[in-house]
C-alpha positions in Angstrom: 12.3 56.3 19.8 12.8 56.0 16.5 10.2 57.3 14.2 9.8 56.3 10.3 8.9 58.2 7.3 8.7 57.4 3.7 9.7 59.4 0.9 7.5 59.3 -2.6 10.5 58.2 -4.1 9.2 55.0 -2.0 12.3 55.4 0.2 12.2 54.6 4.1 13.6 56.1 6.9 13.4 55.5 11.1 15.7 58.2 12.3 16.9 57.1 16.1 17.5 59.1 18.2 20.9 60.2 18.7 20.4 61.9 15.4 21.1 59.0 13.0 18.6 57.4 10.0 18.5 53.9 9.1 17.7 54.4 4.9 16.1 51.7 2.4 13.4 50.9 -0.3 9.4 50.0 0.8 8.9 46.8 -0.5 6.7 48.5 -3.1 10.0 49.3 -4.9 11.2 46.3 -4.1 8.2 44.1 -6.0 8.4 46.9 -8.6 11.9 46.4 -9.2 11.9 42.5 -9.2 14.8 40.1 -7.8 17.5 42.6 -6.9 20.9 41.4 -8.3 23.4 44.2 -8.0 23.6 47.2 -5.3 26.0 49.7 -5.3 26.8 51.1 -1.7 28.0 55.2 -1.2 31.3 54.4 0.9 31.5 55.3 3.9 32.4 58.7 5.3 29.4 60.5 2.6 28.1 63.5 2.8 25.4 62.9 1.2 22.0 65.8 0.4 18.5 65.3 0.7 17.8 64.7 -3.3 20.6 63.4 -4.1 21.3 59.6 -5.9 24.0 57.4 -3.3 23.0 53.9 -4.5 22.1 52.2 -7.5 20.0 49.4 -7.3 20.1 46.6 -10.2 17.3 44.4 -10.7 17.1 42.0 -14.3 14.7 44.3 -15.0 15.9 47.8 -14.7 17.8 49.8 -12.8 17.1 52.3 -10.3 18.3 55.3 -7.8 17.8 55.2 -4.4 17.5 58.7 -3.3 18.3 60.5 0.1 15.8 61.2 1.8 18.0 63.6 4.1 21.2 64.7 4.0 24.2 63.9 6.3 27.2 61.7 7.0 26.8 57.8 5.4 28.1 56.4 8.8 27.7 52.6 7.6 26.6 51.2 4.7 25.3 47.3 5.0 28.0 45.1 3.5 26.0 41.7 3.1 24.0 43.3 0.5 27.7 43.1 -1.6 27.0 39.7 -1.7 23.3 39.6 -1.1 21.0 41.5 -2.9 18.2 39.7 -2.6 17.8 40.6 1.2 16.0 43.4 0.0 14.1 40.9 -1.8 13.5 39.1 1.1 13.0 41.6 3.7 12.7 45.0 2.2 12.8 46.9 5.9 14.4 44.6 8.0 17.5 43.0 7.2 17.2 45.0 3.8 18.5 48.4 4.9 20.5 49.9 2.3 22.5 52.9 4.9 22.5 54.8 8.0 23.3 59.0 7.4 24.0 60.9 10.6 22.1 63.5 9.6 22.6 67.2 9.6 19.3 68.7 9.3 16.9 66.0 12.3 14.0 69.0 10.5 14.1 66.7 7.1 11.7 64.5 9.2 9.0 66.3 8.9 8.9 66.6 4.8 8.4 62.7 5.2 5.3 60.6 5.0 3.7 58.5 7.9 2.8 55.2 7.3 -0.7 56.0 6.5 -0.3 59.1 4.1 2.5 56.6 2.7 0.2 53.7 2.0 -2.3 56.0 0.6 -0.5 57.2 -1.8 0.2 53.5 -3.7 -4.0 53.9 -3.6 
């Protein structure tokens, strides 16, 4: 069973039973950024810490960082975003995922908001 969590920085995490998690930005985040034009993803094999900036997201309006919601090792990146960063605008919580991480501390998931709490934080 997968677990969905959100951060104050508008990232989402879907944690799987195998200790991995997909990470991306929320619909709210992509709306605030506007049309995405470039995404710089980390290298597979990179060790990352919770709270660390791991990807650069550039839009026609601004640039921002993807902050890691959990610690671990990057095991996969969404290479389709290299040629088509607009996938994030079209489907931020589906085809627009950024990376997959093998979590080093699944307890960090407890620090994330559930969907209701995240929606409340936007109001």
